[in-house]
C-alpha positions as a printed Julia matrix, in Angstrom:
102×3 Matrix{Float64}:
  3.43  -41.07  31.24
  3.46  -42.91  27.95
  2.75  -41.09  24.76
  0.33  -41.88  21.95
  1.74  -44.49  19.61
  1.38  -45.42  15.96
  2.35  -48.73  14.37
  5.07  -48.69  11.68
  2.62  -50.33   9.24
  0.21  -47.4    9.75
  2.99  -44.86   9.13
  3.88  -46.74   5.94
  0.23  -46.8    4.85
 -0.15  -43.05   5.47
  3.03  -42.31   3.5
  1.77  -44.41   0.58
 -1.5   -42.46   0.56
  0.51  -39.23   0.15
 -0.5   -37.83   3.53
  2.0   -35.17   4.53
  3.53  -36.7    7.65
  5.99  -34.89   9.9
  8.41  -37.62  10.94
 11.39  -36.86  13.17
 14.17  -39.41  13.52
 15.96  -38.93  16.87
 18.72  -41.52  16.34
 22.41  -40.64  16.22
 24.19  -39.69  12.98
 25.82  -43.1   12.48
 22.44  -44.85  12.83
 20.68  -42.51  10.4
 23.53  -43.02   7.92
 22.34  -46.63   7.57
 18.95  -45.47   6.35
 15.89  -43.57   7.51
 12.27  -43.11   6.49
 12.44  -41.05   3.27
 10.47  -37.99   4.43
 11.9   -37.91   7.97
 13.81  -34.99   9.47
 16.86  -35.9   11.56
 17.1   -34.25  15.0
 19.21  -36.35  17.41
 17.59  -36.78  20.82
 20.41  -34.87  22.54
 19.71  -31.81  20.35
 15.92  -31.89  20.82
 15.63  -29.34  23.67
 17.51  -26.62  21.78
 15.89  -27.37  18.4
 12.21  -27.2   19.33
 12.09  -23.75  17.67
 12.41  -25.57  14.32
  9.05  -27.27  14.87
  5.5   -26.01  14.38
  3.06  -26.19  17.31
  0.19  -26.61  14.82
  1.54  -29.85  13.35
  1.58  -33.41  14.62
  4.98  -35.1   14.73
  5.73  -38.82  14.54
  8.87  -39.58  16.52
 11.16  -42.45  15.43
 14.31  -44.07  16.85
 15.84  -47.56  16.7
 13.48  -49.36  19.07
 11.0   -46.77  20.35
 12.64  -45.83  23.67
 14.53  -42.66  22.69
 11.6   -41.48  20.59
  9.4   -41.88  23.67
 11.81  -39.58  25.55
 11.65  -37.13  22.63
  7.84  -37.27  22.81
  8.0   -36.37  26.52
 10.31  -33.4   25.81
  8.08  -32.1   23.03
  4.8   -32.8   24.84
  6.05  -30.76  27.8
  6.45  -27.88  25.32
  2.84  -28.28  24.08
  3.73  -30.13  20.87
  1.38  -32.77  19.44
  3.5   -35.93  19.2
  3.07  -39.63  18.46
  5.7   -42.33  19.02
  6.25  -44.94  16.3
  6.19  -48.17  18.32
  9.05  -50.58  17.75
 11.13  -47.94  15.98
 13.2   -48.69  12.91
 13.66  -52.3   14.09
  9.97  -52.77  13.19
 10.0   -50.64  10.03
  9.44  -52.64   6.84
  8.93  -49.71   4.48
 11.37  -47.88   2.24
 14.44  -46.21   3.68
 16.76  -43.65   2.2
 20.36  -42.69   2.9
 20.75  -38.94   3.44
């Protein structure tokens, strides 16, 4: 089962139009240390099952990783818990927008 996807360019466009996006970066700490989408929340994929309580069932989440594979797994975990999720296709490898170091 593949999840809904969104293109990185569309995520960037939505961020520029000041839409409040809920972006979750599921990469590992060392990857995130090299830069992530400025408004993203970092929840490593391995911690996702025990951290779903931090998320709101009434919000839509855009899942991000390096290439789009781990975020697809994260989408499957969250979707099975009734969360509304979208996978950013291509991951950070395809991201051309701003990044921030947290």
